[in-house]
C-alpha positions, 0 to 999 in steps of 0.5 A, a space after each residue: 500500500 502507499 504510505 498514508 502521511 502528513 497532508 494525505 486525504 481521501 476515503 482511505 484516510 477516513 477508514 484509518 481515522 475510523 478504526 482508530 477511533 473505534 480502537 479509543 484513539 482521539 483526534 481532538 477537535 478535527 475528529 473524522 474528517 478525512 484529512 491526515 493532520 497532526 492529530 491523525 499523526 499523533 493517533 498513528 504514533 500512539 497506536 504504534 507504540 501501543 503495538 510495538 512497532 517503530 514510531 513513525 506516525 506514517 501508515 505503512 504497510 505493516 502498521 496497516 496490517 496491525 490496524 486491521 489486526 486489532 479490530 477482531 475481539 474473541 468471540 465476534 466470529 467463528 474461527 477455524 482453518 482456511 485458505 487464505 487463513 483468518 488473521 487478527 487480534 482474536 487469533 493472537 488472543 487465542 494463540 496466546 491462551 492456548 501457549 500459556 496452557 501448554 498447547 501452542 509453542 510459537 509466536 502469537 502472530 495473529 494468523 490462523 495457521 496450521 500450527 494454531 489448529 494443531 494446537 486447538 485440536 489438542 486442546 478440544 481433545 483434552 477439554 473432552 469437547 468435540 474437536 472439530 477445529 472450529 473457534 466456536 461457542 463451546 470452545 470460547 466457554 472452555 477458554 474463558 472458564 480457564 482465562 482467570 487462571 491464564 491471566 494470573 500468570 505473569 508470563 508464558 515464556 516459550 522458545 520457538 519449537 523446532 530446531 535452534 541449532 543446539 542439537 546440531 553440529 555447526 555446520 549443519 545449521 542453515 542460517 538465513 539473512 534478511 534485509 528490505 529494499 522496501 521504500 515503506 520499510 524506510 519509514 523516512 524519505 527518499 533521500 536515504 534510500 539508495 544509501 540504505 541499500 548499498 549499506 544493508 547488502 553490503 553487510 548482509 554479503 559480508 555476513 554471508 561470505 564470513 558464515 560460509 567460510 566457516 561451513 554454514 550454508 547461508 541463504 539471503 531473502 532477497 535475490 540480488 538478480 531477480 529482485 524477488 521478495 523486495 516486500 516485507 510479506 513476501 520475505 516472510 513467506 519465503 523465509 517461513 518455507 526456507 527450512 532454516 534455523 535462524 533468521 538475522 535481518 538487518 535494517 537501519 534506524 531512522 529519527 527526526 532527532 537527527 542527533 539520535 544514535 546508537 545500535 539496537 537489536 530486537 526479539 519478538 515480544 507478545 502479549 505476556 511472552 517472548 521468544 526465549 532464543 530470540 532474546 538470547 541471540 539478540 543479546 549477544 549481537 548487541 553485545 558484540 556491536 556495542 563492544 566492537 564498534 564503540 557505540 551507544 548501547 540502545 539495548 535488546 528490546 522486545 518488538 511486535 514487528 512482522 519480521 519477528 512474529 510472522 516467521 516461524 524460526 528462531 529470529 532477531 533484528 539487528 539495527 547497527 545505526 542511524 541513517 538519519 544521524 549524518 556522522 553515522 551515516 557516513 561511518 556506515 558507508 565505509 566498508 571497513 565499519 560494515 566488516 566490523 558490523 558483520 564481524 560482530 554479527 558473525 561471531 555472536 551467530 557462531 557463538 550461539 550456534 555452538 551453544 
C-alpha cells in the first residue's frame, strides 16, 4: 500500500481514522475528517507505540496490517483453518491462551495457521469437547472458564518450537539473512534509500561470506539478480519456506532527531510472552556490536515487528546505526565499518550455534 502521512487525504484516511477511533484513539477537535493532519499522526504514533512498532506516525503496510488485526475480538466471529487464513487480534489472543496452557509453542502471529489448528485440536481433545478445529461457542466458553488461571500467570515464556541449532553440529545449521529494499520499510524520505540499500546489502554479503567460510549454509531473503521478495510479507513467506534454523534481519534506524545514535537489536515480544531464543541471540549480537564498534548501547528490546512475529524460526532484528545521523551514516557507508558490523554479528551467531 502507499504510505499515508501528513497531508494525505481521501477515503483511505477516513477509514484509518474510523478504525483508530473505534479502538479509543483521540483526534482532538478535528475528529474524522478524511485529512491526515497532526492529530491523525499523533494517533498513529500512539497506536504504533502500543503495538510495539517503530513509532513514525506514518501508516505504512505493517502498521495498516496491525490496525486491521486490532479490530477483531475473541468471540466476534467463528474461526477455523482456511485459505487464505483468518488473521486478527482474536487469533493472537487465542494463540496466547493456548500457549499459556501448553498447547501452542510459537509466536502469537495473529494468523490461524496449521500450528494454531493443531494446538486447538489438542486443547479440545484435552477438554473432552468436540475436536472439530472450530473456535465456536463451546470452545470459547471452555477457554474463558480458564481465563482467570491464564491471566494470573506473570508470563508464558516459550522458546520457538523446532531446532534452535543446539542439537546440531555447527556446520549442519542453515542461516537466512534478511534486509529490506522496500521504501515503505525505510519510514523516512527517499533521500537515503539508495544509501540504505547499499549499506544493508554490503553488510549482508559480508556476513554471508564469513558464515560460508565457517562451513555454514547461508541464504539471503532477497535475490540480488531477480529482485524477488522486496516487499515485507513476500520475504516472510520466503523465510518460512526456507527450512532455516535462524533468521537475522538487518535494518537501519531512522529518527527525526538527527542526533539520535546507537545500535539496537530486537526479538519477538507478544502479549505476555517472548521468544527466549530470540532474546538470547539478540542480546549476544548487541553485546558484540556495542563492544566492537564503540557505539551507544540502545539495548536488545522486545518488539512486535512482522519480521519477528510472522516468521516461524528463531529470529532477531539488528539495527546497528541511524541513517538519519549524518556522522553515523558516513561511518556506515565505509566498507571497513560494514565489515566490523558483520564480524560482530557473525561472531555472535557462531557462539549461539555452538551453544
